C-alpha positions in Angstrom: 0.0 0.1 0.0 1.0 3.6 -0.5 1.8 5.9 2.2 -0.6 8.6 0.9 -3.5 5.9 1.1 -2.5 5.1 4.7 -2.2 8.7 5.8 -5.4 9.7 4.3 -7.4 6.6 6.0 -5.8 7.8 9.4 -6.9 11.3 9.0 -10.5 10.2 8.0 -10.5 7.9 10.9 -9.4 10.7 13.4 -12.2 13.0 11.9 -14.8 10.4 12.2 -13.6 9.8 15.9 -13.8 13.3 16.9 -17.2 13.7 15.2 -18.5 10.9 17.3 -17.0 12.1 20.7 -18.5 15.6 19.8 -21.8 14.1 18.8 -22.0 11.9 22.0 -21.1 14.8 24.2 -23.9 16.8 22.7 -26.4 13.9 22.9 -25.7 12.9 26.5 -25.6 16.6 27.7 -29.0 16.9 26.1 -30.2 13.7 27.7 -28.9 15.1 31.0 -30.8 18.3 30.4 -34.0 16.5 29.4 -33.9 14.3 32.5 -33.6 17.0 34.9 -36.2 19.3 33.2 -38.8 16.8 32.4 -38.4 13.8 34.6 -38.0 15.5 37.8 -40.2 13.0 40.0 -39.0 9.9 38.4 -36.0 7.9 39.7 -35.1 5.5 36.8 -33.0 3.0 38.9 -35.8 2.7 41.4 -38.4 2.2 38.8 -36.2 -0.5 37.1 -35.9 -2.2 40.4 -39.7 -2.2 40.6 -40.0 -3.9 37.2 -41.6 -0.9 35.6 -41.6 -1.7 31.8 -42.2 1.7 30.4 -39.1 2.9 32.1 -37.3 0.0 31.1 -38.2 0.6 27.4 -37.3 4.4 27.8 -33.9 3.5 29.3 -33.2 0.8 26.2 -34.2 3.6 23.8 -31.6 5.9 25.2 -29.0 3.2 24.9 -29.9 2.5 21.4 -29.9 6.2 20.6 -26.3 6.3 21.9 -25.4 3.2 19.9 -26.7 4.8 16.8 -24.4 7.8 17.3 -21.5 5.9 17.6 -22.5 3.6 14.6 -23.0 6.6 12.1 -19.9 8.6 13.7 -17.7 5.6 12.8 -19.2 4.8 9.4 -17.1 6.2 6.3 
């Protein structure tokens, strides 16, 4: 392989990783703000211990959202 191809690939990887980190930071910050504003009276950990299905679906949706950000951030 040529050195130009390898360096271009590494630069592209660095750009995608930085985009992913920035997108995750923004998304997690937004989720924290939404959690503090809209879900003041809901303790997610306690509700999960009480087998609340709606909270479990909400928590899994958040995890899928974060996984999608990582997936699309590393896609080239």
